C-alpha positions in Angstrom: -33.6 41.6 0.7 -33.2 39.3 4.1 -36.1 39.1 5.0 -38.4 39.3 1.7 -36.1 36.7 0.1 -33.2 35.2 1.1 -34.4 33.6 5.4 -37.6 31.7 3.4 -34.9 30.0 2.0 -32.2 29.1 4.3 -31.8 25.6 5.0 -31.6 24.2 8.0 -28.2 23.6 10.1 -27.0 20.4 10.1 -28.0 18.2 13.6 -24.7 17.2 14.2 -21.6 18.5 14.5 -18.3 19.5 11.6 -17.2 16.0 11.7 -13.2 15.4 9.6 -12.6 13.5 8.3 -9.7 11.6 5.9 -9.7 9.9 3.1 -7.5 7.3 1.2 -7.2 5.0 -2.3 -6.0 1.7 -1.7 -6.5 -1.2 -3.2 -9.0 -4.4 -1.8 -7.0 -7.1 -1.2 -7.2 -11.2 -2.3 -8.4 -11.7 1.1 -11.4 -8.6 0.9 -9.9 -6.4 3.7 -9.0 -2.8 3.0 -5.3 -1.0 5.1 -7.2 1.8 7.4 -5.0 2.8 10.0 -3.0 -0.4 11.3 -6.4 -2.1 10.9 -8.1 -4.4 8.3 -11.8 -3.7 7.1 -13.6 -5.8 5.2 -15.5 -5.2 2.2 -17.7 -7.3 -0.3 -15.7 -10.2 -1.7 -16.5 -9.3 -5.8 -14.7 -6.2 -5.1 -11.1 -8.3 -4.6 -8.6 -7.1 -7.0 -10.4 -3.5 -7.5 -9.5 0.4 -5.9 -11.9 1.5 -3.4 -12.0 5.5 -1.8 -11.4 4.9 2.4 -13.3 8.1 4.1 -12.3 7.3 7.6 -13.4 9.3 11.0 -13.5 9.2 15.2 -15.4 6.8 14.3 -16.4 5.8 10.9 -14.4 3.7 8.2 -17.0 3.5 4.9 -15.3 2.2 1.4 -16.5 3.9 -1.3 -16.6 1.3 -5.1 -16.9 4.7 -7.6 -18.7 7.1 -5.5 -21.4 4.7 -4.4 -21.1 3.3 -1.3 -20.3 -0.3 -0.1 -19.5 -0.8 2.9 -19.4 0.7 6.8 -18.0 0.0 9.6 -17.8 1.9 13.7 -13.4 2.9 13.6 -12.0 0.0 15.4 -8.8 0.6 18.3 -8.2 -2.6 20.0 -5.4 -2.8 20.1 -4.9 -7.7 19.9 -7.9 -7.5 17.3 -6.9 -5.8 14.3 -9.3 -7.4 11.1 -13.4 -6.2 11.5 -15.0 -8.8 9.2 -18.8 -9.3 8.0 -19.7 -12.0 7.8 -22.2 -11.3 5.2 -18.8 -9.8 3.2 -17.6 -13.0 2.9 -18.4 -15.9 -0.3 -19.6 -19.1 0.1 -18.0 -21.7 2.1 -15.6 -19.0 3.2 -13.9 -19.1 0.0 -11.7 -15.9 -1.3 -12.0 -16.4 -4.6 -12.1 -20.0 -6.3 -8.6 -20.9 -6.5 -7.4 -20.2 -2.3 -9.0 -22.2 0.1 -8.2 -23.1 3.9 -8.0 -26.9 2.8 -5.4 -25.5 -0.4 -2.8 -23.9 2.3 -3.2 -27.1 4.9 -2.0 -29.5 1.5 0.4 -26.9 0.7 1.6 -27.0 4.0 2.3 -30.3 3.9 4.3 -30.9 1.2 6.6 -29.4 3.8 5.5 -31.9 5.9 4.3 -32.2 9.4 5.2 -29.4 11.4 4.7 -26.9 8.7 1.1 -28.3 8.6 0.9 -27.9 12.0 2.0 -24.7 12.5 -0.1 -23.5 9.6 -3.3 -24.9 10.8 -2.4 -22.9 14.5 -1.6 -20.0 12.1 -5.6 -20.2 10.4 -6.9 -20.9 14.4 -5.6 -17.5 15.7 -8.1 -15.3 13.7 -11.8 -15.6 14.2 -12.2 -15.9 10.4 -9.3 -18.6 8.6 -9.4 -15.9 5.6 -7.7 -13.5 7.7 -4.7 -15.7 7.8 -4.6 -16.0 3.9 -2.1 -14.3 3.8 0.1 -14.6 6.4 0.0 -17.9 4.8 1.0 -17.5 1.7 4.1 -15.1 2.5 5.4 -18.4 5.4 4.5 -20.8 2.5 6.6 -18.9 -0.1 9.2 -18.2 2.0 9.4 -22.5 2.0 10.7 -22.4 -1.5 14.2 -21.0 -0.7 14.7 -23.2 1.3 15.4 -27.4 1.6 12.2 -28.6 4.2 14.2 -29.8 6.4 15.2 -26.7 7.9 11.5 -25.5 7.2 10.1 -28.2 9.4 13.3 -26.5 12.2 12.0 -23.0 11.8 8.1 -23.3 11.9 8.0 -25.8 15.0 10.3 -23.6 16.6 7.8 -20.9 15.5 5.0 -23.0 16.7 6.9 -24.2 20.4 7.3 -20.3 21.0 3.7 -18.8 20.3 4.3 -16.5 17.4 2.2 -16.8 14.6 3.2 -13.5 12.4 4.5 -13.5 9.3 7.3 -9.9 10.7 8.4 -12.6 13.9 8.4 -15.8 11.7 10.6 -13.3 8.8 13.3 -13.0 11.5 13.7 -16.3 12.8 13.8 -17.3 8.9 16.6 -14.7 9.1 18.2 -15.8 12.6 18.3 -19.5 11.4 19.3 -19.7 7.6 21.4 -16.0 7.7 20.6 -12.8 6.5 22.8 -12.0 3.2 22.6 -15.7 1.5 19.1 -17.5 2.6 20.0 -20.6 0.8 24.6 -20.7 1.4 25.3 -23.9 2.3 27.8 -25.0 5.1 31.5 -24.9 2.9 33.1 -28.4 2.4 36.6 -27.8 2.4 39.9 -29.4 4.0 40.8 -26.1 4.6 38.2 -24.6 6.9 38.6 -26.0 10.9 34.9 -26.3 12.3 34.6 -25.8 15.8 35.9 -28.4 16.7 39.4 -27.3 15.5 39.2 -24.6 18.3 38.0 -27.1 21.0 34.8 -25.1 20.4 31.9 -28.2 19.3 32.9 -29.3 23.6 
C-alpha cells in the first residue's frame, strides 16, 4: 500500500534541521521597539502601542501582528549594543509620535537648568538614534518633578561628571542624594535639633 499509494504523495524533507523557537507577547513601546532577551528590536512605528507576538530562535527575532510578520532581525548577542534598529521603521524626521521629539526633551530639560539640559543632550548622544533614549530621558525628567530644581541640577551634574547615562544608575544617584524613604523631605529646622557643628562634625 505504501509503494502503490503513499510514496508518490510524500513531500521532500526540509532542507534545514528543525530549529527551536521561543514565543512571547509584547507591547510595542512608544520608541517603536519591543524587548526580547534584554535587547530591543524595532518594528514599524505605526505599531506603537499594539500587542505583537515575538518569535525568537538562536539566529533570528521575528515580530508578528495579527499573524502577519511585520519585522525580522538577526538576533543580537552584543552586550554593549542592546538596540537593534532599522531605519525604515522610523517615522519621518526621527519622530516617534507627534508629542515626543528631540527638541521637546531638550526644552523640558532646560526648564530645570543648564546642567539638566547638558545631561539630557549627553544621554541622547550616546545612542545611535536619539529616539532610543526617549524612554530613559522621560524617566529621568519625571524624577525631576519630585525635587527642587537646584537638586535636579546637582544630581545631573554628578551623573554627567561620572559618565552615567542609564536610568538605573541615575536613579541610584537620586536615591543616595535625596534619601530613599523621603525623597522630598526637607532638613528639620528646629532649635532643639543639634547639627554636626554642635559635636564638632562640621570642622
